[in-house]
N, C-alpha and C positions, 0 to 999 in steps of 0.2 A: 116513385113510379117510373115506369119505362115507357117511352114514346117510340113507336116504330113508324118511320116515314112510309107513307103509301105512294108517294110520288116525288119527283125532283123538286127541290125548293131551295130557298136561301141557305138553310142550315144543314140539309141532309139529302142524300140520294135515296132512292127507293130501297126499303129493307134495312137501312141504317137505324140504329137505336140511339136515343138521347135519354139521359137521366133527368128527372124533374121532380118537383114537389107540387103536390096538388094544392091549389088555392082553395081553402075551405069556405063554405057558405056562399057558393056561387050557383047560379042557375041561368041557363040561356035557352032561348028557343032556336038559336042558330049557333051551336058550339063549334061548327066546322067539322071537316072530315079528312084533313090532310094527314093526321097521325092516328094510330091505334094505341090507346093508353091501356096499361095493365098495372094494377096494384100488386106488389110482390107477395104479400102475405095472404090476402083474400082471393087473389086471382080475378077480382072484379075488373071488367074491361069495358071500354066505350071508345067511340070516335070523337076526336076533338081537334081544335086548332084550324086556323086558316093559314095557308102558306103558298107563296109563289116564289119566283126567282128573286124578288126584291122585298118580300114581306114575311114576317112571322107574327101572328096575332093569336093569342090564346091565353087561357087562364093558367095552365101549368107554368111554374117558374122553372126555367131551365138551369141545369148545373153544367155550365160550359167548361168548368175545370175538368170535368170527366169526359169531355168531348172536344179534344183539341182540333179535330178536323172541322167541326161545326164552328168553333171560334175563328179558325183561319178563314173559312168561307165568308163569315160575317165581315171580318176585317178587309178581305179582298173585295167584297161587294161595296164596302164604304169607300175604299180607295178608287174603285172603278167609277163610282158615282162622282167623287170629287174631281176625277180627271175627265169626266164627261163621257166615259165608256159605259153607259147604262146597259144593263143586261135584260131589260124588258122589251 
């Protein structure tokens, strides 16, 4: 599946896409709305995930190997936290 960021977050800027795998057999009353998910073959889509400058929380399993910028942002956020340069 593809996740399109709807706003600035820990892993992506608005409009950027991340590849992910849908976690099967889940359901939530509050799945989040930070990303717009689309299944490649069926075109099925929905809003999902919670994301802030310091958080990514959602059922989709991210493929960070296909998104080096997202991986870099995550490592930079970890380093900033370790050094006391919090971004929130």
